[in-house]
All heavy atoms as an XYZ file, in Angstrom:
771
protein
N      12.854      5.664      0.293
C      12.613      6.982      0.792
C      12.828      8.045     -0.291
O      12.071      8.967     -0.397
C      13.509      7.239      2.006
C      13.261      8.554      2.699
S      11.580      8.714      3.314
C      11.774      8.154      4.935
N      13.881      7.869     -1.051
C      14.173      8.834     -2.122
C      13.052      8.764     -3.175
O      12.637      9.801     -3.694
C      15.546      8.502     -2.760
C      15.802      9.398     -3.942
C      16.646      8.695     -1.716
N      12.548      7.557     -3.463
C      11.475      7.424     -4.431
C      10.207      8.130     -3.983
O       9.545      8.809     -4.770
N       9.840      7.973     -2.698
C       8.666      8.660     -2.161
C       8.832     10.190     -2.217
O       7.935     10.885     -2.583
C       8.437      8.259     -0.694
C       7.808      6.893     -0.558
C       8.454      5.919      0.157
C       6.559      6.606     -1.091
C       7.868      4.648      0.303
C       5.986      5.374     -0.958
C       6.645      4.371     -0.266
N      10.024     10.634     -1.878
C      10.256     12.087     -1.876
C      10.195     12.600     -3.310
O       9.549     13.639     -3.544
C      11.661     12.346     -1.298
O      11.730     11.828      0.033
C      11.940     13.858     -1.238
N      10.796     11.904     -4.247
C      10.763     12.336     -5.644
C       9.360     12.385     -6.201
O       8.954     13.338     -6.875
N       8.555     11.358     -5.878
C       7.198     11.330     -6.367
C       6.328     12.432     -5.710
O       5.484     13.035     -6.352
C       6.563      9.967     -6.105
N       6.567     12.694     -4.424
C       5.827     13.749     -3.748
C       6.159     15.117     -4.342
O       5.296     15.958     -4.503
C       6.121     13.731     -2.257
O       5.634     12.563     -1.665
N       7.440     15.334     -4.622
C       7.858     16.580     -5.235
C       7.200     16.717     -6.626
O       6.710     17.788     -6.997
C       9.389     16.690     -5.338
C       9.830     17.831     -6.231
C       9.977     16.839     -3.943
N       7.169     15.596     -7.364
C       6.537     15.614     -8.693
C       5.047     15.956     -8.609
O       4.532     16.745     -9.392
N       4.353     15.386     -7.601
C       2.933     15.680     -7.414
C       2.754     17.157     -6.993
O       1.796     17.827     -7.434
C       2.318     14.786     -6.367
C       2.091     13.334     -6.813
C       1.658     12.490     -5.629
C       1.088     13.234     -7.919
N       3.628     17.664     -6.148
C       3.533     19.051     -5.715
C       3.736     20.016     -6.913
O       3.031     20.991     -7.055
C       4.533     19.335     -4.627
N       4.712     19.690     -7.746
C       4.960     20.541     -8.906
C       3.831     20.442     -9.940
O       3.619     21.342    -10.727
C       6.286     20.158     -9.563
C       7.549     20.457     -8.740
C       8.770     19.931     -9.399
C       7.657     21.966     -8.459
N       3.082     19.337     -9.912
C       1.935     19.175    -10.802
C       0.733     19.942    -10.354
O      -0.290     20.023    -11.040
C       1.594     17.690    -10.963
N       0.803     20.494     -9.118
C      -0.294     21.358     -8.630
C      -1.262     20.672     -7.732
O      -2.384     21.152     -7.569
N      -0.897     19.588     -7.092
C      -1.801     18.906     -6.167
C      -1.962     19.698     -4.863
O      -1.072     20.417     -4.475
C      -1.280     17.512     -5.852
C      -1.654     16.465     -6.828
C      -3.125     16.272     -6.980
O      -3.845     16.175     -5.980
O      -3.584     16.213     -8.113
N      -3.147     19.522     -4.191
C      -3.324     20.184     -2.897
C      -2.521     19.437     -1.835
O      -2.085     18.316     -2.032
C      -4.767     20.118     -2.398
C      -5.838     19.947     -3.379
O      -5.597     20.051     -4.528
O      -6.975     19.756     -2.884
N      -2.429     20.114     -0.700
C      -1.672     19.550      0.398
C      -2.338     18.289      0.948
O      -1.677     17.349      1.346
C      -1.536     20.600      1.520
N      -3.686     18.250      0.925
C      -4.392     17.055      1.441
C      -4.069     15.815      0.593
O      -3.868     14.739      1.129
C      -5.899     17.306      1.448
C      -6.687     16.124      1.936
C      -6.669     15.784      3.281
C      -7.389     15.314      1.067
C      -7.358     14.667      3.740
C      -8.090     14.220      1.505
C      -8.064     13.884      2.858
N      -4.034     15.980     -0.711
C      -3.739     14.874     -1.622
C      -2.301     14.372     -1.377
O      -2.016     13.201     -1.363
C      -3.970     15.237     -3.096
C      -3.526     14.151     -4.010
C      -5.463     15.538     -3.301
N      -1.386     15.322     -1.185
C       0.008     14.966     -0.896
C       0.101     14.224      0.414
O       0.846     13.222      0.537
C       0.888     16.209     -0.896
C       1.075     16.901     -2.237
C       1.869     18.203     -2.011
C       1.781     16.018     -3.196
N      -0.597     14.684      1.443
C      -0.595     13.995      2.710
C      -1.175     12.610      2.605
O      -0.597     11.629      3.135
C      -1.403     14.829      3.737
C      -1.547     14.190      5.151
C      -0.156     14.098      5.790
C      -2.478     15.018      5.986
N      -2.283     12.473      1.861
C      -2.895     11.153      1.683
C      -1.958     10.209      0.969
O      -1.809      9.055      1.343
C      -4.182     11.307      0.909
C      -4.896      9.965      0.666
C      -6.096     10.122     -0.216
O      -6.146     11.060     -1.022
O      -6.990      9.265     -0.131
N      -1.272     10.703     -0.070
C      -0.380      9.820     -0.827
C       0.857      9.477      0.003
O       1.502      8.495     -0.278
C       0.019     10.439     -2.163
O       0.891     11.516     -1.952
N       1.160     10.270      1.026
C       2.326      9.981      1.864
C       2.060      8.908      2.882
O       2.901      8.052      3.161
C       2.793     11.268      2.552
N       0.852      8.904      3.482
C       0.622      7.930      4.565
C      -0.067      6.664      4.092
O       0.010      5.613      4.744
C      -0.190      8.549      5.703
C      -1.674      8.702      5.451
C      -2.542      7.658      5.618
C      -2.186      9.946      5.107
C      -3.887      7.794      5.381
C      -3.559     10.123      4.881
C      -4.378      9.009      5.013
O      -5.720      9.177      4.800
N      -0.750      6.685      2.963
C      -1.553      5.517      2.519
C      -0.706      4.273      2.271
O      -1.152      3.185      2.668
C      -2.361      5.884      1.310
N       0.441      4.334      1.636
C       1.177      3.102      1.362
C       1.621      2.340      2.622
O       1.705      1.125      2.616
C       2.411      3.538      0.589
C       2.122      4.898      0.106
C       1.123      5.490      1.043
N       1.882      3.047      3.702
C       2.344      2.396      4.926
C       1.280      2.145      5.960
O       1.354      1.168      6.685
N       0.284      3.012      6.005
C      -0.703      2.937      7.085
C      -1.703      1.803      6.911
O      -1.954      1.019      7.823
C      -1.464      4.281      7.226
C      -2.405      4.351      8.431
C      -1.595      4.226      9.706
C      -3.146      5.679      8.410
N      -2.231      1.643      5.682
C      -3.205      0.587      5.455
C      -2.591     -0.802      5.647
O      -3.176     -1.657      6.350
C      -3.834      0.726      4.084
N      -1.391     -1.111      5.088
C      -0.807     -2.417      5.367
C      -0.460     -2.608      6.843
O      -0.518     -3.709      7.375
C       0.462     -2.446      4.535
C       0.206     -1.496      3.403
C      -0.671     -0.423      4.041
N      -0.129     -1.502      7.540
C       0.177     -1.592      8.949
C      -1.020     -2.089      9.764
O      -0.899     -2.860     10.696
C       0.644     -0.259      9.503
C       1.097     -0.227     10.944
C       2.309     -1.148     11.154
C       1.418      1.182     11.350
N      -2.206     -1.619      9.394
C      -3.445     -2.071     10.055
C      -3.584     -3.575      9.903
O      -3.888     -4.312     10.848
C      -4.680     -1.332      9.492
C      -5.956     -1.928      9.998
C      -4.618      0.135      9.862
N      -3.355     -4.073      8.665
C      -3.451     -5.507      8.408
C      -2.402     -6.271      9.167
O      -2.662     -7.307      9.747
C      -3.364     -5.766      6.877
C      -3.356     -7.265      6.605
C      -4.491     -5.104      6.135
N      -1.180     -5.756      9.198
C      -0.101     -6.435      9.914
C      -0.327     -6.453     11.420
O       0.130     -7.373     12.091
C       1.239     -5.739      9.597
C       1.679     -5.863      8.169
C       2.994     -5.064      7.973
C       1.899     -7.300      7.757
N      -1.046     -5.454     11.946
C      -1.355     -5.478     13.361
C      -2.241     -6.668     13.724
O      -2.012     -7.326     14.729
C      -2.069     -4.165     13.749
O      -1.234     -3.066     13.421
C      -2.416     -4.146     15.213
N      -3.189     -7.001     12.856
C      -3.989     -8.199     13.096
C      -3.166     -9.453     12.917
O      -3.373    -10.454     13.593
C      -5.203     -8.248     12.135
C      -6.192     -7.151     12.445
C      -6.443     -6.156     11.548
C      -6.873     -7.126     13.637
C      -7.357     -5.146     11.813
C      -7.785     -6.134     13.952
C      -8.026     -5.146     13.023
N      -2.176     -9.439     12.014
C      -1.304    -10.573     11.774
C      -0.433    -10.889     12.960
O      -0.063    -12.043     13.192
N      -0.096     -9.894     13.774
C       0.711    -10.080     14.966
C       0.031    -11.039     15.946
O       0.702    -11.828     16.606
C       1.014     -8.756     15.649
C       1.982     -7.967     14.803
C       1.592     -8.957     17.045
C       2.192     -6.527     15.308
N      -1.283    -11.011     16.004
C      -2.019    -11.809     16.984
C      -2.319    -13.214     16.472
O      -3.037    -13.952     17.145
C      -3.313    -11.086     17.383
C      -3.011     -9.782     18.118
C      -3.132     -8.567     17.503
C      -2.520     -9.860     19.414
C      -2.802     -7.406     18.182
C      -2.201     -8.678     20.099
C      -2.350     -7.470     19.487
O      -2.029     -6.323     20.111
N      -1.782    -13.613     15.335
C      -1.937    -15.008     14.887
C      -1.029    -15.909     15.725
O      -0.026    -15.439     16.285
C      -1.572    -15.145     13.439
C      -2.582    -14.600     12.489
C      -2.179    -14.921     11.049
O      -1.011    -15.016     10.721
N      -3.178    -15.049     10.224
N      -1.346    -17.181     15.744
C      -0.524    -18.102     16.528
C       0.880    -18.242     15.920
O       1.837    -18.237     16.633
C      -1.213    -19.485     16.591
C      -2.430    -19.488     17.433
C      -3.031    -20.881     17.513
C      -4.290    -20.853     18.319
N      -4.960    -22.142     18.367
N       0.922    -18.343     14.614
C       2.244    -18.506     13.932
C       2.256    -17.569     12.730
O       2.010    -18.007     11.593
C       2.461    -19.921     13.489
C       2.578    -20.897     14.623
C       2.736    -22.318     14.086
O       2.482    -22.608     12.948
N       3.175    -23.204     14.962
N       2.537    -16.273     12.934
C       2.572    -15.375     11.778
C       3.778    -15.667     10.906
O       4.829    -16.108     11.371
C       2.671    -13.998     12.424
C       3.237    -14.249     13.779
C       2.811    -15.616     14.174
N       3.612    -15.432      9.605
C       4.701    -15.664      8.655
C       5.235    -14.306      8.195
O       4.468    -13.424      7.808
C       4.216    -16.467      7.461
C       3.827    -17.848      7.794
N       4.791    -18.841      7.894
C       2.670    -18.445      8.060
C       4.195    -19.979      8.211
N       2.907    -19.757      8.328
N       6.541    -14.170      8.206
C       7.152    -12.898      7.810
C       6.945    -12.645      6.329
O       6.891    -11.481      5.898
C       8.629    -12.857      8.184
C       9.458    -13.904      7.508
C      10.884    -13.905      8.012
O      11.104    -13.596      9.200
O      11.766    -14.270      7.213
N       6.849    -13.688      5.517
C       6.676    -13.509      4.065
C       5.314    -12.835      3.790
O       5.227    -11.981      2.911
C       6.767    -14.844      3.361
C       6.657    -14.797      1.836
C       7.803    -13.945      1.270
C       6.720    -16.169      1.246
N       4.285    -13.167      4.540
C       3.002    -12.522      4.385
C       3.075    -11.040      4.687
O       2.489    -10.203      3.993
C       1.953    -13.199      5.256
N       3.814    -10.687      5.750
C       3.974     -9.283      6.084
C       4.762     -8.518      5.022
O       4.378     -7.395      4.646
N       5.817     -9.120      4.532
C       6.601     -8.461      3.466
C       5.778     -8.304      2.206
O       5.843     -7.272      1.524
C       7.879     -9.231      3.167
C       8.921     -9.210      4.270
C      10.048    -10.184      3.959
C       9.478     -7.837      4.425
N       5.012     -9.300      1.826
C       4.189     -9.236      0.636
C       3.108     -8.144      0.782
O       2.847     -7.407     -0.165
C       3.504    -10.563      0.365
N       2.586     -7.967      1.988
C       1.585     -6.942      2.224
C       2.215     -5.534      2.058
O       1.607     -4.674      1.432
C       1.025     -7.095      3.650
O       0.464     -8.408      3.733
C      -0.068     -6.072      3.917
N       3.387     -5.331      2.644
C       4.036     -4.025      2.506
C       4.436     -3.756      1.059
O       4.239     -2.638      0.576
C       5.269     -3.961      3.402
C       4.960     -3.905      4.908
C       6.247     -3.996      5.703
C       4.202     -2.650      5.241
N       4.925     -4.754      0.363
C       5.257     -4.533     -1.060
C       4.051     -4.247     -1.896
O       4.111     -3.438     -2.814
C       6.000     -5.799     -1.580
C       7.421     -5.942     -1.098
C       8.002     -7.251     -1.595
C       8.297     -4.799     -1.520
N       2.910     -4.868     -1.566
C       1.664     -4.560     -2.311
C       1.275     -3.094     -2.081
O       0.824     -2.425     -3.024
C       0.545     -5.497     -1.831
N       1.427     -2.588     -0.869
C       1.107     -1.209     -0.593
C       2.002     -0.244     -1.395
O       1.527      0.720     -1.969
N       3.282     -0.565     -1.470
C       4.212      0.271     -2.221
C       3.899      0.212     -3.715
O       3.909      1.233     -4.416
C       5.651     -0.132     -1.931
C       5.996      0.241     -0.470
C       6.625      0.549     -2.874
C       7.309     -0.302      0.006
N       3.614     -1.001     -4.216
C       3.287     -1.151     -5.623
C       2.039     -0.393     -6.003
O       1.963      0.282     -7.012
C       3.129     -2.645     -5.950
C       2.768     -2.986     -7.411
C       3.903     -2.581     -8.349
C       2.462     -4.448     -7.548
N       0.984     -0.497     -5.164
C      -0.239      0.236     -5.446
C      -0.031      1.728     -5.388
O      -0.619      2.488     -6.161
C      -1.333     -0.177     -4.445
C      -1.957     -1.549     -4.717
C      -2.876     -1.928     -3.556
C      -2.706     -1.522     -6.018
N       0.814      2.181     -4.484
C       1.148      3.601     -4.424
C       1.789      4.060     -5.741
O       1.456      5.110     -6.250
C       2.070      3.893     -3.240
C       2.483      5.296     -3.158
C       1.784      6.348     -2.647
C       3.717      5.797     -3.582
N       2.509      7.492     -2.720
C       3.741      7.202     -3.314
C       4.851      5.273     -4.183
C       4.789      8.003     -3.606
C       5.915      6.082     -4.489
C       5.889      7.434     -4.219
N       2.733      3.252     -6.222
C       3.405      3.602     -7.496
C       2.389      3.643     -8.648
O       2.472      4.508     -9.533
C       4.533      2.611     -7.772
N       1.454      2.681     -8.653
C       0.451      2.678     -9.695
C      -0.429      3.895     -9.587
O      -0.791      4.513    -10.594
C      -0.393      1.380     -9.601
C       0.461      0.181    -10.007
C      -1.661      1.459    -10.458
C      -0.197     -1.166     -9.744
N      -0.795      4.286     -8.380
C      -1.659      5.463     -8.183
C      -0.959      6.732     -8.614
O      -1.563      7.607     -9.267
C      -2.086      5.588     -6.731
C      -3.320      6.424     -6.548
C      -3.078      7.706     -5.786
O      -2.009      7.865     -5.196
O      -3.968      8.546     -5.783
N       0.322      6.867     -8.323
C       1.094      8.031     -8.759
C       1.184      8.040    -10.302
O       0.986      9.047    -10.949
C       2.495      8.035     -8.121
C       3.400      9.082     -8.822
C       2.377      8.326     -6.633
N       1.423      6.855    -10.867
C       1.471      6.760    -12.330
C       0.119      7.118    -12.970
O       0.045      7.785    -14.005
N      -0.964      6.672    -12.353
C      -2.323      7.002    -12.824
C      -2.503      8.518    -12.838
O      -3.020      9.070    -13.810
C      -3.349      6.360    -11.915
C      -4.787      6.717    -12.205
C      -5.466      7.808    -11.783
C      -5.695      5.982    -13.019
N      -6.739      7.792    -12.238
C      -6.924      6.690    -13.012
C      -5.613      4.801    -13.702
C      -8.028      6.249    -13.672
C      -6.749      4.340    -14.374
C      -7.953      5.071    -14.361
N      -2.084      9.176    -11.779
C      -2.223     10.635    -11.699
C      -1.394     11.313    -12.780
O      -1.844     12.262    -13.369
C      -1.872     11.154    -10.292
C      -1.931     12.660    -10.254
C      -3.157     13.298    -10.189
C      -0.780     13.421    -10.308
C      -3.216     14.684    -10.146
C      -0.860     14.779    -10.247
C      -2.057     15.401    -10.179
N      -0.188     10.849    -12.973
C       0.701     11.492    -13.964
C       0.111     11.318    -15.356
O       0.159     12.259    -16.144
C       2.128     10.875    -13.887
C       2.972     11.282    -15.046
C       2.777     11.269    -12.565
N      -0.445     10.166    -15.677
C      -0.951      9.924    -17.008
C      -2.285     10.604    -17.234
O      -2.492     11.271    -18.261
C      -1.100      8.379    -17.282
C      -1.821      8.104    -18.546
C       0.271      7.733    -17.281
N      -3.230     10.485    -16.291
C      -4.569     11.013    -16.515
C      -4.789     12.398    -15.930
O      -5.678     13.104    -16.379
C      -5.627     10.091    -15.876
O      -5.464     10.052    -14.475
C      -5.542      8.704    -16.460
N      -4.007     12.764    -14.974
C      -4.150     14.074    -14.344
C      -5.246     14.156    -13.298
O      -5.583     15.192    -12.797
N      -5.831     13.007    -12.949
C      -6.885     12.992    -11.913
C      -6.608     11.825    -10.966
O      -5.915     10.868    -11.302
C      -8.250     12.842    -12.559
C      -8.397     11.656    -13.465
C      -9.710     11.696    -14.245
O     -10.025     12.716    -14.840
O     -10.389     10.679    -14.236
N      -7.196     11.945     -9.776
C      -6.961     10.887     -8.751
C      -7.879      9.713     -9.059
O      -8.760      9.772     -9.900
C      -7.204     11.444     -7.369
O      -8.507     11.922     -7.255
N      -7.604      8.602     -8.378
C      -8.379      7.375     -8.620
C      -9.869      7.584     -8.218
O     -10.140      8.402     -7.348
C      -7.779      6.222     -7.862
O      -7.786      6.477     -6.493
N     -10.771      6.817     -8.817
C     -12.194      6.984     -8.506
C     -12.554      6.601     -7.065
O     -13.461      7.199     -6.492
C     -12.896      6.042     -9.489
C     -11.850      5.301    -10.245
C     -10.516      5.851     -9.867
N     -11.844      5.651     -6.480
C     -12.084      5.296     -5.081
C     -11.000      5.937     -4.200
O      -9.885      6.196     -4.707
C     -12.000      3.792     -4.908
C     -13.154      2.959     -5.487
C     -12.809      1.486     -5.344
C     -14.433      3.283     -4.779
N     -11.287      6.187     -2.948
C     -10.216      6.696     -2.052
C      -9.057      5.710     -2.005
O      -9.274      4.513     -1.770
C     -10.897      6.831     -0.715
C     -12.359      6.882     -0.995
C     -12.554      6.093     -2.258
N      -7.854      6.192     -2.213
C      -6.700      5.348     -2.280
C      -6.480      4.497     -1.039
O      -6.139      3.297     -1.179
C      -5.451      6.178     -2.632
C      -4.224      5.393     -2.780
C      -4.113      4.416     -3.741
C      -3.156      5.587     -1.947
C      -2.949      3.667     -3.874
C      -2.020      4.883     -2.057
C      -1.904      3.916     -3.030
N      -6.606      5.024      0.181
C      -6.372      4.163      1.354
C      -7.366      2.972      1.402
O      -6.983      1.905      1.863
C      -6.609      5.107      2.538
C      -6.306      6.458      2.013
C      -6.760      6.440      0.582
N      -8.579      3.131      0.924
C      -9.515      2.046      0.902
C      -9.057      0.944     -0.084
O      -9.132     -0.247      0.203
C     -10.926      2.532      0.513
C     -11.877      1.399      0.310
C     -11.446      3.516      1.537
N      -8.545      1.352     -1.225
C      -8.001      0.398     -2.221
C      -6.833     -0.371     -1.604
O      -6.775     -1.594     -1.698
C      -7.565      1.118     -3.484
C      -8.773      1.746     -4.189
C      -6.862      0.153     -4.433
C      -8.419      2.691     -5.312
N      -5.920      0.348     -0.968
C      -4.748     -0.305     -0.380
C      -5.157     -1.237      0.767
O      -4.623     -2.340      0.888
C      -3.714      0.759      0.083
C      -2.580      0.081      0.794
C      -3.221      1.534     -1.089
N      -6.092     -0.822      1.573
C      -6.542     -1.659      2.705
C      -7.145     -2.952      2.194
O      -6.784     -4.039      2.689
C      -7.518     -0.893      3.588
C      -8.037     -1.644      4.819
C      -6.867     -1.993      5.774
C      -9.092     -0.834      5.521
N      -8.067     -2.861      1.239
C      -8.694     -4.067      0.706
C      -7.673     -5.006      0.062
O      -7.688     -6.225      0.267
N      -6.760     -4.454     -0.718
C      -5.741     -5.273     -1.379
C      -4.790     -5.874     -0.337
O      -4.390     -7.009     -0.476
C      -4.940     -4.411     -2.373
O      -5.869     -3.829     -3.290
C      -3.958     -5.251     -3.131
N      -4.462     -5.143      0.707
C      -3.560     -5.628      1.746
C      -4.172     -6.814      2.469
O      -3.462     -7.792      2.773
C      -3.227     -4.508      2.716
O      -2.524     -3.471      2.110
N      -5.468     -6.775      2.718
C      -6.108     -7.887      3.401
C      -6.050     -9.140      2.508
O      -5.684    -10.220      2.967
C      -7.585     -7.548      3.727
C      -8.347     -8.789      4.155
C      -7.639     -6.493      4.803
N      -6.357     -8.976      1.230
C      -6.309    -10.109      0.280
C      -4.904    -10.679      0.174
O      -4.701    -11.899      0.209
C      -6.887     -9.681     -1.082
C      -6.661    -10.764     -2.123
C      -8.359     -9.345     -0.993
N      -3.919     -9.804      0.015
C      -2.556    -10.249     -0.155
C      -2.057    -10.961      1.146
O      -1.433    -11.994      1.047
C      -1.618     -9.046     -0.508
C      -0.138     -9.443     -0.379
C      -1.916     -8.569     -1.891
N      -2.375    -10.403      2.285
C      -1.949    -11.012      3.530
C      -2.530    -12.405      3.724
O      -1.846    -13.382      4.005
C      -2.258    -10.139      4.749
C      -1.666    -10.704      6.015
C      -0.347    -10.385      6.366
C      -2.373    -11.607      6.804
C       0.232    -10.935      7.508
C      -1.818    -12.140      7.951
C      -0.505    -11.817      8.293
O       0.056    -12.353      9.408
N      -3.846    -12.500      3.531
C      -4.517    -13.798      3.741
C      -4.032    -14.837      2.722
O      -3.722    -15.990      3.083
C      -6.072    -13.608      3.666
C      -6.775    -14.968      3.614
C      -6.536    -12.800      4.854
N      -3.893    -14.432      1.439
C      -3.481    -15.383      0.434
C      -2.017    -15.848      0.682
O      -1.706    -17.042      0.581
C      -3.576    -14.739     -0.945
N      -1.147    -14.931      1.014
C       0.258    -15.295      1.232
C       0.377    -16.119      2.517
O       1.173    -17.082      2.559
C       1.138    -14.030      1.353
O       0.902    -13.206      0.249
C       2.588    -14.382      1.404
N      -0.387    -15.789      3.540
C      -0.337    -16.561      4.769
C      -0.823    -17.992      4.565
O      -0.180    -18.942      5.019
C      -1.194    -15.874      5.862
C      -1.069    -16.537      7.200
O       0.048    -16.633      7.689
O      -2.110    -16.994      7.729
N      -1.883    -18.164      3.796
C      -2.384    -19.534      3.496
C      -1.373    -20.292      2.661
O      -1.134    -21.490      2.897
C      -3.714    -19.465      2.778
C      -4.852    -19.079      3.686
C      -6.188    -19.144      2.973
N      -7.237    -18.770      3.859
C      -8.490    -18.674      3.502
N      -8.832    -18.892      2.257
N      -9.396    -18.319      4.386
N      -0.777    -19.606      1.694
C       0.252    -20.260      0.882
C       1.446    -20.711      1.711
O       1.931    -21.827      1.549
C       0.722    -19.312     -0.233
C       1.736    -19.897     -1.133
C       1.547    -20.821     -2.109
C       3.132    -19.606     -1.141
N       2.724    -21.114     -2.742
C       3.744    -20.384     -2.146
C       3.938    -18.761     -0.379
C       5.083    -20.354     -2.392
C       5.285    -18.715     -0.656
C       5.862    -19.505     -1.636
N       1.881    -19.865      2.660
C       3.021    -20.216      3.541
C       2.654    -21.396      4.415
O       3.479    -22.289      4.663
C       3.421    -19.029      4.382
S       4.242    -17.751      3.473
N       1.409    -21.433      4.918
C       1.006    -22.521      5.815
C       0.945    -23.862      5.056
O       1.306    -24.896      5.576
C      -0.361    -22.229      6.434
C      -0.279    -21.144      7.478
C      -1.616    -20.933      8.119
N      -1.627    -19.686      8.920
C      -1.128    -19.617     10.116
N      -0.581    -20.673     10.695
N      -1.164    -18.482     10.803
N       0.455    -23.816      3.801
C       0.377    -25.053      3.013
C       1.811    -25.534      2.682
O       2.051    -26.729      2.607
C      -0.392    -24.835      1.740
C      -1.860    -24.671      1.958
C      -2.616    -24.387      0.649
O      -1.998    -24.134     -0.387
N      -3.941    -24.368      0.751
N       2.694    -24.609      2.445
C       4.066    -24.954      2.074
C       4.836    -25.577      3.217
O       5.722    -26.408      3.017
C       4.754    -23.686      1.625
C       5.839    -23.929      0.620
C       6.373    -22.645      0.088
N       7.815    -22.679      0.349
C       8.549    -21.652      0.499
N       8.064    -20.460      0.450
N       9.836    -21.770      0.692
N       4.547    -25.181      4.446
C       5.252    -25.699      5.591
C       4.712    -27.008      6.158
O       5.249    -27.589      7.067
C       5.306    -24.641      6.739
O       3.979    -24.273      7.094
C       6.069    -23.428      6.310
N       3.551    -27.451      5.657
C       2.972    -28.712      6.142
C       3.740    -29.881      5.681
O       4.398    -30.011      4.771
C       1.514    -28.837      5.728
C       0.607    -27.956      6.539
C      -0.816    -28.220      6.127
C      -1.739    -27.333      6.972
N      -3.124    -27.524      6.662
């Protein structure tokens, strides 16, 4: 929480608009949450897949903030779309890995 707050304050001081700040605030948690919602309806969901998905969202958020600090511009694609796509890949890959490991 402190890291998110610090990064948001840094972006605000760098002159970002309110919309960009709002987007960077909800994107790390919202996109993985959509993926995790589908994971709930699996027969045997694995908690490791959920944790990996959330960590991927946080990691991508940190990369996006770093990108903005270094280049001064936002990413070429909308950030929530990047996080959503990556979250799906991370969830499916981790879930398959967990299933193979438990056989």
